[in-house]
N, C-alpha and C positions, 0 to 999 in steps of 0.2 A: 486499541493506542485511543489514548487521550488528547484532547487538545491541550495545548499549551497556552499561556499569558502572553501576548506578545507586546511587552516592554520595550522600551526603543535598546536596553542592552540587549535584550533577545533579539531582537529584530537586526543589530548591529552583528550579533555571532551568526545568525543565520545567512547573513549576507557573506560574512568571510568564508564561513562553510562551502556556500553556493560558488563561490567565486575560486573555490580550490581545484586544481588542476593535478593531475598525476604528476607532472614535472615540478608543481608548486603547493605538494600538498598542504594542508591546514594542521600546525601542531601546535600545543597550546600556548605559547609565547607570541608566535606568527598570526594567532586571532586576537589575542590581547593587541598586539599593535595594530593590525588591519582593522580591529574593530573601537580601538582608541580607549578601551576600557584595562581598569587594573583585573590581574590575577583574580582578587577576591571578589569580582562581580563575574569573571568569564568562567571559571571551574565548578561554580557550582550552577551556571547556564548549561554547561555540556553535560555536567551529572544528573539534573533534570531530563535532557534533552534525550540521553542515555537511558535511563530510567522508562521514559515513554517509548523506547526503541527507534527515536528517530535518528538515533549517532551510534556509531560501533568507535572504537579506538583499539590500537595495538601499536605497539614498540617499533619503531623503525629497524628495518632489518640490514639495510649497507653499512658501511663503516662511519665512524664516528669517532673518530681519535681526539683525545683529550677533553671528551666531555661524555655525559650520560647519554644514552640514546633518549632520543624524543617520542612523546607520545602521539601518536598520528592520529586525527578525529576525520570521520568521515560520515557523510549524511547517508541511510540506508536508502534503498530504495524508495520505500514506503515514506519514509522520512524527508528525502528530497522531492517527493509528490505532495504532502501533505506542508511542507516549507513553502514552495510555491504558490500553494492552494489557497495558503492563510496570508501570505504578503500580496497574492493578490486581491483577495478579498479586503484585505487592509486597505490596500489603495483606492479599491471602488469605492468604499464608503469616504475614505479623505476626500477623494473627488467629488463626491455626492454630497458632502456636508461644505465644498469650496475651502478645505483645507489644506488644498495639493499647491499653493502659492502662485497659481495661475487666474488670469481672469474669469469671471463666473458668467 
């Protein structure tokens, strides 16, 4: 498993995935909405995360009358761990540099 470059859009996608629950799973356009990004940005990020083993996806299995099945995205166990570690390390670097927005 390789690390990924934590750009602002990637961080926003990871945060959307981390906040997903069984009752409110993350699907393509919900991630776009939650991350405030367009699909042309979100889907390539999801592809990269999937290639690195951080994310899996599957079509929804429940009823979906009048629309196509949604593709549900979930962090793998390792992906969740890597995402949390990467975001925590980034936060620590920002605080260390005085970039967190608070008084230093």
